[in-house]
C-alpha positions as a Markdown table, in Angstrom:
| # | Residue | x | y | z |
|---|---|---|---|---|
| 1 | Met | -45.1 | -126.5 | -3.5 |
| 2 | Ser | -48.0 | -125.6 | -5.8 |
| 3 | Arg | -48.4 | -127.1 | -9.3 |
| 4 | Arg | -47.9 | -123.7 | -10.8 |
| 5 | Gly | -44.7 | -123.2 | -8.8 |
| 6 | Leu | -43.5 | -126.7 | -9.7 |
| 7 | Arg | -44.1 | -126.1 | -13.4 |
| 8 | Lys | -42.1 | -122.9 | -13.2 |
| 9 | Glu | -39.3 | -124.6 | -11.2 |
| 10 | Ile | -38.6 | -127.5 | -13.6 |
| 11 | Gly | -40.1 | -126.3 | -16.9 |
| 12 | Ser | -43.2 | -127.1 | -18.8 |
| 13 | Arg | -41.8 | -130.0 | -20.8 |
| 14 | Glu | -40.4 | -131.8 | -17.8 |
| 15 | Tyr | -43.6 | -131.1 | -15.8 |
| 16 | Asp | -45.8 | -132.5 | -18.5 |
| 17 | Leu | -43.6 | -135.6 | -18.9 |
| 18 | Leu | -43.5 | -136.3 | -15.1 |
| 19 | Phe | -47.0 | -135.3 | -14.0 |
| 20 | Ser | -49.2 | -135.6 | -17.1 |
| 21 | Thr | -47.8 | -138.9 | -18.5 |
| 22 | Pro | -48.3 | -142.4 | -17.3 |
| 23 | Thr | -45.2 | -143.7 | -15.4 |
| 24 | Ala | -44.6 | -146.6 | -17.8 |
| 25 | Lys | -44.4 | -144.0 | -20.6 |
| 26 | Val | -42.0 | -141.8 | -18.6 |
| 27 | Ile | -39.7 | -144.8 | -17.9 |
| 28 | Glu | -39.8 | -145.6 | -21.6 |
| 29 | Glu | -38.9 | -142.0 | -22.5 |
| 30 | Ala | -36.1 | -141.9 | -19.9 |
| 31 | Asn | -34.6 | -145.0 | -21.4 |
| 32 | Ser | -34.5 | -143.7 | -24.9 |
| 33 | Arg | -36.9 | -146.0 | -26.6 |
| 34 | Asn | -35.2 | -149.3 | -25.8 |
| 35 | Ser | -31.7 | -147.9 | -26.2 |
| 36 | Lys | -30.8 | -150.0 | -23.2 |
| 37 | Val | -28.7 | -147.1 | -21.7 |
| 38 | Phe | -30.8 | -147.2 | -18.6 |
| 39 | Tyr | -31.2 | -144.0 | -16.6 |
| 40 | Glu | -31.2 | -145.1 | -13.0 |
| 41 | Gly | -30.4 | -143.0 | -10.0 |
| 42 | Val | -31.0 | -139.6 | -8.5 |
| 43 | Thr | -30.6 | -136.2 | -10.2 |
| 44 | Ala | -31.6 | -132.6 | -9.4 |
| 45 | Leu | -34.7 | -131.2 | -11.1 |
| 46 | Gly | -34.4 | -127.8 | -9.5 |
| 47 | Lys | -32.8 | -126.1 | -6.5 |
| 48 | Thr | -34.8 | -128.2 | -4.0 |
| 49 | Leu | -36.3 | -130.9 | -6.2 |
| 50 | Leu | -34.8 | -134.4 | -6.7 |
| 51 | Leu | -35.9 | -137.0 | -9.2 |
| 52 | Gln | -35.3 | -140.7 | -8.5 |
| 53 | Val | -35.6 | -143.1 | -11.5 |
| 54 | Ser | -35.4 | -146.9 | -11.0 |
| 55 | Arg | -36.6 | -149.9 | -13.0 |
| 56 | Thr | -40.0 | -149.9 | -11.2 |
| 57 | Arg | -40.8 | -146.4 | -10.2 |
| 58 | Ile | -40.3 | -142.7 | -10.5 |
| 59 | Ile | -40.2 | -140.4 | -7.4 |
| 60 | Val | -40.0 | -136.6 | -7.1 |
| 61 | Gly | -39.2 | -135.2 | -3.7 |
| 62 | Asp | -39.1 | -131.6 | -2.5 |
| 63 | Thr | -36.3 | -131.3 | 0.1 |
| 64 | Leu | -37.2 | -127.8 | 1.1 |
| 65 | His | -40.8 | -128.5 | 2.0 |
| 66 | Arg | -40.0 | -132.2 | 2.8 |
| 67 | Glu | -42.8 | -133.7 | 0.8 |
| 68 | Leu | -43.2 | -136.3 | -1.9 |
| 69 | Leu | -44.7 | -134.8 | -5.1 |
| 70 | Lys | -44.8 | -137.9 | -7.2 |
| 71 | Val | -44.6 | -141.7 | -6.7 |
| 72 | Asn | -45.4 | -143.4 | -10.0 |
| 73 | Asp | -49.1 | -142.7 | -10.8 |
| 74 | Glu | -50.2 | -143.0 | -7.2 |
| 75 | Asp | -52.4 | -140.4 | -5.5 |
| 76 | Val | -50.0 | -138.8 | -2.9 |
| 77 | Ser | -52.6 | -136.3 | -1.6 |
| 78 | Gly | -53.7 | -138.8 | 1.1 |
| 79 | Ile | -50.3 | -138.8 | 2.9 |
| 80 | Glu | -50.8 | -138.0 | 6.5 |
| 81 | His | -48.2 | -135.9 | 8.3 |
| 82 | Gly | -46.8 | -136.0 | 11.8 |
| 83 | His | -47.7 | -139.6 | 12.7 |
| 84 | Val | -45.9 | -141.9 | 15.0 |
| 85 | Leu | -45.9 | -145.5 | 13.6 |
| 86 | Asp | -44.6 | -148.5 | 15.6 |
| 87 | Leu | -42.7 | -150.7 | 13.1 |
| 88 | Asn | -42.3 | -153.9 | 15.2 |
| 89 | Asn | -42.4 | -155.3 | 18.7 |
| 90 | Asp | -38.7 | -154.3 | 19.3 |
| 91 | Gly | -39.5 | -150.6 | 19.6 |
| 92 | Glu | -38.4 | -149.4 | 16.2 |
| 93 | Arg | -40.7 | -146.5 | 15.1 |
| 94 | Trp | -41.3 | -144.0 | 12.4 |
| 95 | Glu | -42.3 | -140.4 | 13.1 |
| 96 | Gly | -43.4 | -138.5 | 10.0 |
| 97 | Asp | -45.4 | -139.0 | 6.9 |
| 98 | Val | -47.6 | -142.1 | 6.6 |
| 99 | Leu | -49.9 | -143.7 | 4.0 |
| 100 | Arg | -51.7 | -147.0 | 4.2 |
| 101 | Asn | -50.1 | -147.6 | 7.7 |
| 102 | Glu | -46.5 | -147.5 | 6.5 |
| 103 | Pro | -43.8 | -144.8 | 6.1 |
| 104 | Tyr | -44.5 | -142.8 | 3.1 |
| 105 | Gly | -42.7 | -139.5 | 2.7 |
| 106 | Trp | -40.4 | -137.5 | 5.0 |
| 107 | Gly | -39.8 | -138.6 | 8.6 |
| 108 | Ile | -37.4 | -139.9 | 11.2 |
| 109 | Leu | -36.6 | -143.6 | 11.8 |
| 110 | Tyr | -35.7 | -144.6 | 15.4 |
| 111 | Asp | -34.0 | -147.8 | 16.4 |
| 112 | Lys | -35.1 | -149.9 | 19.4 |
| 113 | Glu | -32.7 | -147.9 | 21.6 |
| 114 | Asn | -34.4 | -144.7 | 20.7 |
| 115 | Tyr | -31.5 | -143.5 | 18.6 |
| 116 | Val | -32.1 | -141.8 | 15.3 |
| 117 | Arg | -31.0 | -144.1 | 12.4 |
| 118 | Phe | -32.3 | -142.1 | 9.5 |
| 119 | Glu | -34.0 | -138.9 | 8.5 |
| 120 | Gly | -35.4 | -138.2 | 5.0 |
| 121 | Phe | -37.7 | -139.8 | 2.5 |
| 122 | Arg | -38.8 | -143.3 | 3.0 |
| 123 | Ile | -41.5 | -145.6 | 1.4 |
| 124 | Gly | -42.2 | -148.7 | 3.4 |
| 125 | Glu | -38.8 | -150.2 | 4.4 |
| 126 | Val | -36.8 | -148.5 | 1.7 |
| 127 | Ser | -35.1 | -145.1 | 1.9 |
| 128 | Val | -35.6 | -143.1 | -1.4 |
| 129 | Cys | -34.6 | -139.9 | -3.1 |
| 130 | Tyr | -32.8 | -138.1 | -0.3 |
| 131 | Gly | -31.9 | -138.4 | 3.4 |
| 132 | Arg | -29.3 | -138.7 | 6.0 |
| 133 | Ser | -28.2 | -141.7 | 8.0 |
| 134 | Tyr | -26.6 | -141.6 | 11.5 |
| 135 | Tyr | -24.0 | -143.4 | 13.4 |
| 136 | Ser | -25.8 | -145.2 | 16.3 |
| 137 | Val | -25.6 | -143.8 | 19.8 |
| 138 | Ile | -23.5 | -140.7 | 19.0 |
| 139 | His | -26.2 | -139.0 | 16.8 |
| 140 | Gln | -23.5 | -138.1 | 14.2 |
| 141 | Val | -24.4 | -137.9 | 10.5 |
| 142 | Glu | -22.8 | -140.7 | 8.6 |
| 143 | Tyr | -24.1 | -139.9 | 5.1 |
| 144 | Glu | -26.3 | -137.1 | 3.6 |
| 145 | Gly | -27.3 | -136.9 | 0.0 |
| 146 | Gly | -29.1 | -138.7 | -2.8 |
| 147 | Ile | -30.6 | -142.2 | -2.3 |
| 148 | Cys | -32.0 | -144.6 | -4.9 |
| 149 | Glu | -33.9 | -147.6 | -3.5 |
| 150 | Gly | -31.8 | -147.7 | -0.4 |
| 151 | Lys | -28.5 | -147.1 | -2.0 |
| 152 | Arg | -26.3 | -144.0 | -2.0 |
| 153 | Trp | -26.7 | -142.4 | -5.4 |
| 154 | Gly | -26.1 | -138.9 | -6.8 |
| 155 | Met | -24.5 | -136.1 | -4.9 |
| 156 | Gly | -23.7 | -137.0 | -1.3 |
| 157 | Ile | -21.3 | -136.6 | 1.6 |
| 158 | His | -19.8 | -139.3 | 3.8 |
| 159 | Tyr | -18.6 | -138.3 | 7.3 |
| 160 | Asp | -16.5 | -140.2 | 9.9 |
| 161 | Arg | -17.6 | -140.4 | 13.5 |
| 162 | Met | -15.9 | -137.1 | 14.3 |
| 163 | Gly | -17.8 | -135.2 | 11.6 |
| 164 | Thr | -14.8 | -135.1 | 9.2 |
| 165 | Val | -15.7 | -135.3 | 5.5 |
| 166 | Leu | -14.4 | -138.6 | 4.1 |
| 167 | Phe | -15.9 | -138.1 | 0.6 |
| 168 | Glu | -18.0 | -135.5 | -1.1 |
| 169 | Gly | -19.2 | -135.9 | -4.6 |
| 170 | Glu | -21.0 | -138.3 | -6.9 |
| 171 | Trp | -22.2 | -141.7 | -5.8 |
| 172 | Leu | -23.3 | -144.7 | -7.9 |
| 173 | Asn | -24.9 | -147.8 | -6.6 |
| 174 | Asp | -23.6 | -147.3 | -3.0 |
| 175 | Gly | -20.1 | -146.6 | -4.1 |
| 176 | His | -18.0 | -143.6 | -5.3 |
| 177 | Thr | -15.2 | -145.4 | -7.1 |
| 178 | Phe | -16.2 | -146.0 | -10.7 |
| 179 | Glu | -14.6 | -148.0 | -13.4 |
| 180 | Lys | -13.7 | -145.5 | -16.0 |
| 181 | His | -13.1 | -147.9 | -18.9 |
| 182 | Ile | -15.9 | -150.4 | -19.6 |
| 183 | Val | -15.7 | -153.1 | -22.2 |
| 184 | Val | -19.1 | -154.3 | -23.4 |
| 185 | Thr | -19.4 | -158.0 | -24.2 |
| 186 | Glu | -22.2 | -160.4 | -24.8 |
| 187 | Glu | -22.1 | -161.3 | -21.1 |
| 188 | Asn | -21.8 | -157.7 | -19.8 |
| 189 | Gln | -23.9 | -155.0 | -21.4 |
| 190 | His | -24.3 | -152.7 | -18.4 |
| 191 | Ile | -22.8 | -149.3 | -18.4 |
| 192 | His | -23.0 | -146.2 | -16.1 |
| 193 | Asn | -22.8 | -142.5 | -16.8 |
| 194 | Tyr | -19.4 | -141.9 | -15.2 |
| 195 | Ile | -17.4 | -143.9 | -17.7 |
| 196 | Glu | -14.7 | -142.2 | -19.8 |
| 197 | Glu | -13.9 | -144.9 | -22.3 |
| 198 | Leu | -16.5 | -147.2 | -23.9 |
| 199 | Thr | -15.4 | -150.2 | -25.9 |
| 200 | Val | -17.9 | -152.5 | -27.5 |
| 201 | Ser | -16.4 | -155.9 | -28.4 |
| 202 | Asp | -17.0 | -157.6 | -31.8 |
| 203 | Asn | -20.4 | -159.2 | -32.4 |
| 204 | Cys | -22.1 | -157.4 | -29.5 |
| 205 | Cys | -25.5 | -155.8 | -28.9 |
| 206 | Asn | -27.2 | -157.5 | -31.8 |
| 207 | Gly | -30.4 | -158.5 | -29.9 |
| 208 | Glu | -33.7 | -157.3 | -31.4 |
| 209 | Glu | -34.3 | -155.2 | -28.2 |
| 210 | Trp | -31.5 | -152.9 | -29.3 |
| 211 | Thr | -33.5 | -150.5 | -31.6 |
| 212 | Ala | -31.9 | -147.2 | -30.6 |
| 213 | Leu | -28.6 | -146.1 | -29.2 |
| 214 | Asp | -28.5 | -142.7 | -27.4 |
| 215 | Leu | -25.4 | -141.9 | -25.4 |
| 216 | Cys | -26.3 | -138.3 | -24.5 |
| 217 | Val | -26.2 | -139.0 | -20.7 |
| 218 | Leu | -22.6 | -140.2 | -20.7 |
| 219 | His | -21.3 | -136.8 | -20.0 |
| 220 | Lys | -17.8 | -137.9 | -19.0 |
| 221 | Leu | -17.2 | -140.0 | -22.1 |
| 222 | Lys | -14.0 | -139.4 | -23.9 |
| 223 | Ser | -13.7 | -142.3 | -26.3 |
| 224 | Ile | -16.2 | -144.5 | -28.1 |
| 225 | Lys | -14.7 | -147.6 | -29.9 |
| 226 | Ile | -17.1 | -150.1 | -31.4 |
| 227 | Gly | -15.9 | -153.4 | -32.8 |
| 228 | Asp | -17.0 | -155.3 | -35.9 |
| 229 | His | -20.6 | -156.5 | -36.5 |
| 230 | Cys | -22.3 | -154.7 | -33.7 |
| 231 | Phe | -25.8 | -153.1 | -33.2 |
| 232 | Lys | -27.3 | -154.7 | -36.3 |
| 233 | His | -30.9 | -153.8 | -35.3 |
| 234 | Val | -30.2 | -150.3 | -34.1 |
| 235 | Glu | -32.2 | -147.9 | -36.3 |
| 236 | His | -31.4 | -144.6 | -34.6 |
| 237 | Thr | -28.0 | -143.6 | -33.3 |
| 238 | Arg | -27.7 | -140.3 | -31.4 |
| 239 | Ile | -24.4 | -139.0 | -29.9 |
| 240 | Thr | -25.0 | -135.4 | -28.8 |
| 241 | Asp | -23.9 | -132.9 | -26.2 |
| 242 | Leu | -20.8 | -134.8 | -25.0 |
| 243 | Ser | -18.4 | -132.1 | -24.0 |
| 244 | Ala | -15.6 | -134.5 | -23.1 |
| 245 | Leu | -15.7 | -136.8 | -26.2 |
| 246 | Arg | -12.5 | -137.0 | -28.2 |
| 247 | Cys | -12.9 | -139.8 | -30.7 |
| 248 | Phe | -15.6 | -142.0 | -32.2 |
| 249 | Thr | -14.7 | -145.2 | -34.1 |
| 250 | Thr | -16.7 | -148.1 | -35.4 |
| 251 | Gly | -15.6 | -151.3 | -37.0 |
| 252 | Val | -17.0 | -153.0 | -40.1 |
| 253 | His | -20.7 | -154.0 | -40.6 |
| 254 | Cys | -22.1 | -152.1 | -37.7 |
| 255 | Phe | -25.5 | -150.6 | -37.4 |
| 256 | Thr | -26.7 | -152.6 | -40.4 |
| 257 | Asn | -28.2 | -156.0 | -41.1 |
| 258 | Lys | -27.5 | -155.7 | -44.9 |
| 259 | Met | -25.6 | -159.0 | -44.9 |
| 260 | Glu | -28.8 | -160.8 | -43.9 |
| 261 | Gly | -30.8 | -159.1 | -46.7 |
| 262 | Gln | -33.3 | -157.5 | -44.4 |
| 263 | Arg | -35.5 | -155.0 | -46.3 |
| 264 | His | -36.0 | -152.8 | -43.2 |
| 265 | Asp | -32.3 | -152.0 | -43.1 |
| 266 | Tyr | -33.2 | -148.6 | -44.7 |
| 267 | Phe | -34.4 | -145.4 | -43.1 |
| 268 | Arg | -31.9 | -145.4 | -40.2 |
| 269 | Ser | -30.4 | -142.3 | -38.8 |
| 270 | Phe | -27.0 | -141.2 | -37.4 |
| 271 | Ile | -26.8 | -137.9 | -35.5 |
| 272 | Leu | -23.5 | -136.7 | -34.1 |
| 273 | Lys | -23.6 | -133.1 | -32.9 |
| 274 | Asn | -22.6 | -130.6 | -30.1 |
| 275 | Cys | -19.4 | -132.4 | -29.1 |
| 276 | Pro | -17.0 | -129.5 | -28.8 |
| 277 | His | -13.8 | -131.5 | -28.3 |
| 278 | Leu | -14.4 | -134.4 | -30.7 |
| 279 | Arg | -11.3 | -134.7 | -32.9 |
| 280 | Ser | -11.7 | -137.8 | -35.0 |
| 281 | Val | -14.6 | -139.8 | -36.6 |
| 282 | Glu | -13.7 | -143.1 | -38.2 |
| 283 | Val | -16.4 | -145.4 | -39.6 |
| 284 | Gly | -15.6 | -148.9 | -40.9 |
| 285 | Ser | -16.7 | -150.4 | -44.2 |
| 286 | Cys | -20.4 | -151.3 | -44.6 |
| 287 | Ser | -21.4 | -149.6 | -41.3 |
| 288 | Phe | -24.6 | -147.4 | -41.4 |
| 289 | Phe | -25.2 | -148.8 | -44.9 |
| 290 | Gly | -29.0 | -148.2 | -44.8 |
| 291 | Cys | -28.9 | -144.7 | -43.2 |
| 292 | Thr | -31.0 | -142.0 | -44.8 |
| 293 | Thr | -30.0 | -139.4 | -42.3 |
| 294 | Cys | -26.4 | -138.4 | -41.4 |
| 295 | Glu | -25.9 | -135.3 | -39.4 |
| 296 | Leu | -22.5 | -134.0 | -38.2 |
| 297 | Glu | -23.0 | -130.6 | -36.7 |
| 298 | Thr | -21.3 | -128.3 | -34.2 |
| 299 | Leu | -18.0 | -130.1 | -34.0 |
| 300 | Pro | -15.5 | -127.3 | -33.8 |
| 301 | Ala | -12.5 | -129.4 | -32.8 |
| 302 | Leu | -13.0 | -132.2 | -35.5 |
| 303 | Gln | -9.7 | -132.7 | -37.3 |
| 304 | Lys | -10.3 | -135.9 | -39.3 |
| 305 | Ala | -13.3 | -137.7 | -40.8 |
| 306 | Ser | -12.7 | -141.1 | -42.4 |
| 307 | Ile | -15.6 | -143.0 | -43.8 |
| 308 | Gly | -15.2 | -146.5 | -45.2 |
| 309 | Asp | -16.6 | -148.3 | -48.2 |
| 310 | Phe | -20.4 | -148.6 | -48.6 |
| 311 | Cys | -21.2 | -146.4 | -45.6 |
| 312 | Phe | -24.2 | -144.0 | -45.5 |
| 313 | Cys | -25.2 | -145.0 | -49.0 |
| 314 | Phe | -28.5 | -143.1 | -49.0 |
| 315 | Cys | -27.4 | -140.0 | -47.1 |
| 316 | Ser | -26.3 | -136.6 | -48.0 |
| 317 | Leu | -23.4 | -134.9 | -46.1 |
| 318 | Glu | -23.0 | -131.3 | -45.0 |
| 319 | Leu | -19.9 | -130.2 | -43.1 |
| 320 | Arg | -20.0 | -126.5 | -42.1 |
| 321 | Asp | -18.1 | -124.3 | -39.8 |
| 322 | Met | -15.5 | -126.8 | -38.5 |
| 323 | Pro | -12.3 | -124.7 | -38.0 |
| 324 | Glu | -10.0 | -127.7 | -37.3 |
| 325 | Leu | -11.1 | -130.2 | -39.9 |
| 326 | Ala | -8.0 | -130.9 | -42.0 |
| 327 | Ser | -8.9 | -134.1 | -44.0 |
| 328 | Leu | -11.9 | -135.9 | -45.3 |
| 329 | Ser | -11.7 | -139.3 | -46.9 |
| 330 | Cys | -14.6 | -141.5 | -48.1 |
| 331 | Gly | -14.4 | -145.1 | -49.4 |
| 332 | Cys | -16.0 | -146.8 | -52.4 |
| 333 | Tyr | -19.7 | -146.1 | -52.7 |
| 334 | Ala | -19.9 | -144.0 | -49.6 |
| 335 | Phe | -22.8 | -141.6 | -49.8 |
| 336 | Cys | -23.4 | -143.1 | -53.3 |
| 337 | Tyr | -27.1 | -142.0 | -53.6 |
| 338 | Cys | -26.8 | -138.6 | -52.1 |
| 339 | Cys | -28.7 | -135.4 | -52.9 |
| 340 | Arg | -26.2 | -132.9 | -51.3 |
| 341 | Leu | -22.5 | -132.6 | -50.6 |
| 342 | Val | -21.7 | -129.3 | -48.8 |
| 343 | Leu | -18.2 | -128.5 | -47.6 |
| 344 | Glu | -18.3 | -124.9 | -46.4 |
| 345 | Asn | -16.3 | -122.6 | -44.1 |
| 346 | Leu | -13.6 | -125.2 | -43.4 |
| 347 | Pro | -10.5 | -123.0 | -43.1 |
| 348 | Val | -7.8 | -125.7 | -42.6 |
| 349 | Leu | -9.3 | -128.5 | -44.8 |
| 350 | Ala | -6.3 | -129.4 | -47.0 |
| 351 | Ser | -7.4 | -132.6 | -48.7 |
| 352 | Val | -10.5 | -134.4 | -49.9 |
| 353 | Glu | -10.1 | -137.9 | -51.1 |
| 354 | Leu | -13.0 | -139.9 | -52.6 |
| 355 | Lys | -12.7 | -143.5 | -53.7 |
| 356 | Asn | -14.6 | -145.2 | -56.5 |
| 357 | Asn | -18.2 | -144.0 | -56.8 |
| 358 | Ala | -18.4 | -142.1 | -53.6 |
| 359 | Phe | -20.9 | -139.3 | -53.9 |
| 360 | Val | -22.7 | -140.3 | -57.0 |
| 361 | Phe | -25.8 | -138.2 | -56.8 |
| 362 | Cys | -29.3 | -139.6 | -57.1 |
| 363 | Leu | -31.4 | -138.8 | -60.2 |
| 364 | Asn | -33.0 | -135.7 | -58.9 |
| 365 | Gly | -31.6 | -133.4 | -61.5 |
| 366 | Phe | -31.2 | -129.7 | -60.5 |
| 367 | Glu | -32.4 | -130.5 | -56.9 |
| 368 | Asn | -28.9 | -132.0 | -56.3 |
| 369 | Lys | -26.3 | -129.7 | -55.0 |
| 370 | Leu | -22.5 | -129.9 | -54.7 |
| 371 | Val | -21.1 | -126.9 | -52.7 |
| 372 | Leu | -17.4 | -126.3 | -52.1 |
| 373 | Arg | -17.2 | -122.8 | -50.5 |
| 374 | Asn | -14.7 | -121.0 | -48.4 |
| 375 | Leu | -12.0 | -123.7 | -48.2 |
| 376 | Pro | -8.8 | -121.5 | -48.3 |
| 377 | Ala | -6.4 | -124.3 | -47.4 |
| 378 | Leu | -7.8 | -127.0 | -49.8 |
| 379 | Ser | -4.9 | -128.0 | -52.0 |
| 380 | Ser | -6.0 | -131.3 | -53.4 |
| 381 | Leu | -9.3 | -132.7 | -54.6 |
| 382 | Leu | -8.8 | -136.3 | -55.6 |
| 383 | Leu | -11.4 | -138.6 | -57.2 |
| 384 | Asp | -10.9 | -142.1 | -58.5 |
| 385 | Pro | -10.3 | -141.5 | -62.3 |
| 386 | Glu | -12.6 | -144.5 | -63.1 |
| 387 | Ser | -15.3 | -143.3 | -60.7 |
| 388 | Glu | -18.7 | -141.9 | -61.3 |
| 389 | Ser | -18.4 | -139.5 | -58.3 |
| 390 | Phe | -20.2 | -136.2 | -58.7 |
| 391 | Gln | -22.3 | -137.6 | -61.5 |
| 392 | Asn | -25.8 | -136.1 | -61.5 |
| 393 | Ala | -24.7 | -133.1 | -59.4 |
| 394 | Gly | -27.4 | -130.7 | -60.7 |
| 395 | Phe | -25.8 | -127.6 | -59.3 |
| 396 | Phe | -22.1 | -127.1 | -58.6 |
| 397 | Val | -21.0 | -124.2 | -56.5 |
| 398 | Ala | -17.2 | -123.6 | -56.1 |
| 399 | Glu | -16.2 | -120.4 | -54.3 |
| 400 | Asn | -13.0 | -119.3 | -52.7 |
| 401 | Leu | -10.6 | -122.2 | -53.1 |
| 402 | Pro | -7.4 | -120.2 | -53.6 |
| 403 | Ser | -5.0 | -123.0 | -52.7 |
| 404 | Leu | -6.4 | -125.7 | -54.8 |
| 405 | Ser | -3.6 | -127.0 | -57.1 |
| 406 | His | -4.0 | -130.8 | -57.5 |
| 407 | Val | -7.3 | -131.9 | -59.0 |
| 408 | Val | -8.2 | -135.4 | -60.3 |
| 409 | Leu | -11.7 | -135.8 | -61.6 |
| 410 | Ser | -13.4 | -138.6 | -63.6 |
| 411 | Pro | -14.7 | -138.4 | -67.2 |
| 412 | Trp | -18.1 | -139.2 | -65.7 |
| 413 | Ser | -18.1 | -136.4 | -63.2 |
| 414 | Phe | -20.7 | -133.7 | -63.7 |
| 415 | Gln | -22.6 | -135.7 | -66.3 |
| 416 | Asn | -26.2 | -135.0 | -66.9 |
| 417 | Asn | -26.5 | -131.3 | -67.3 |
| 418 | Cys | -24.8 | -129.7 | -64.3 |
| 419 | Met | -25.0 | -126.0 | -63.7 |
| 420 | Leu | -21.8 | -124.3 | -62.4 |
| 421 | His | -21.3 | -121.2 | -60.3 |
| 422 | Ile | -17.5 | -120.6 | -59.8 |
| 423 | His | -15.6 | -117.8 | -58.1 |
| 424 | Asn | -11.9 | -117.6 | -57.0 |
| 425 | Val | -11.0 | -121.2 | -58.0 |
| 426 | Asp | -8.8 | -120.5 | -60.9 |
| 427 | Ala | -7.0 | -123.8 | -60.6 |
| 428 | Leu | -10.2 | -125.6 | -61.5 |
| 429 | Asn | -10.8 | -123.8 | -64.7 |
| 430 | Lys | -8.6 | -125.8 | -66.9 |
| 431 | Thr | -9.9 | -129.1 | -65.5 |
| 432 | Leu | -13.5 | -128.1 | -65.7 |
| 433 | Gln | -13.4 | -126.8 | -69.3 |
| 434 | Thr | -14.0 | -130.3 | -70.6 |
| 435 | Tyr | -17.2 | -130.8 | -68.7 |
| 436 | Pro | -20.7 | -129.9 | -70.0 |
| 437 | Phe | -21.6 | -127.2 | -67.5 |
| 438 | His | -24.1 | -124.4 | -67.9 |
| 439 | Arg | -21.7 | -121.8 | -66.7 |
| 440 | Asp | -22.4 | -118.9 | -64.3 |
| 441 | Arg | -19.0 | -117.4 | -63.7 |
| 442 | Ser | -18.6 | -114.4 | -61.4 |
């Protein structure tokens, strides 16, 4: 396949990553910058292209044209085709692609009795990327499909000696029976991308090598439960595009090293988006303390969001277009130096409960925004009466809150010259009349 055809087949970004970037950098990219969720195995790049990633090399093979397109950063243009190579004195031989006097590419492996043992990609003594193995003597295919460093991996079919399919589907590390629930401990921190439930035990994954956590490849994941005091060095957490995910829960003091007084605890990020079946998010106290970025987006099934004390202290929060979100609760000092709180287009949100000093806006004046818009089911807005919540909210928009009937604010709410735009929130009028707004009523 030509380079132009290859770029068209797999896309420019993937092409540049695989063919214009040193292999060590590609492996680093594939492994999410030390997230320790290791991408190992075989996956399809296109209709006829397969990518093998292991801890030591990256291989791209074209099954249609039966050629290796990439092996790490090596020059594969010198591969010689159609060679017969004797492998030992017993009569085993290789017929096919050869480089440096060893199997290197597509070919057929014969045993000493002249029976076909294997046909496919092979480098040295190891089968890679794709191939088919045979039962001896009867020349019947035993397995055909993906292969990673000699092990069945990826999509593949296992046959019996009569040609009947025994199994067809995904393989992992030479097997097709996967443990669906994995508990991560200090002794076992290995996971695979077929798990459905991930549980992280208390005090786990606190090594300095854990700087990022990206779970986007765990496509079958339904549940994430993280214990207490975990991931203290993780600076970037990304949970995206998980179509099966139902719940995300963390314990206390996770994703922070605040207890140790580390200055670099700040400027962390938490991104949770594009999980169409996620129903609940629960974050324990003091987790994500030093985050400056918190993104919750495209979560159409989210029903409940519960944030503990001292979480996301330096983040803003924007929740938009979540048709199932019914309740939001935030503990003491959660989001306590925010710039924005936006709750918009949440048709079934019935209650918002904020504990002491949650959402105290930072001192940015009119740059701060508090927006409550199109919340037709919201009946109660409850702030701790001794709290400074909503202080320094430079601009307050309240529109279309027809069901709001129970409002508890604080004497310190809306201090420091807040502007107000209000429409169809009559129940708020009496409560808000005592606050020093610059009013813009419509």
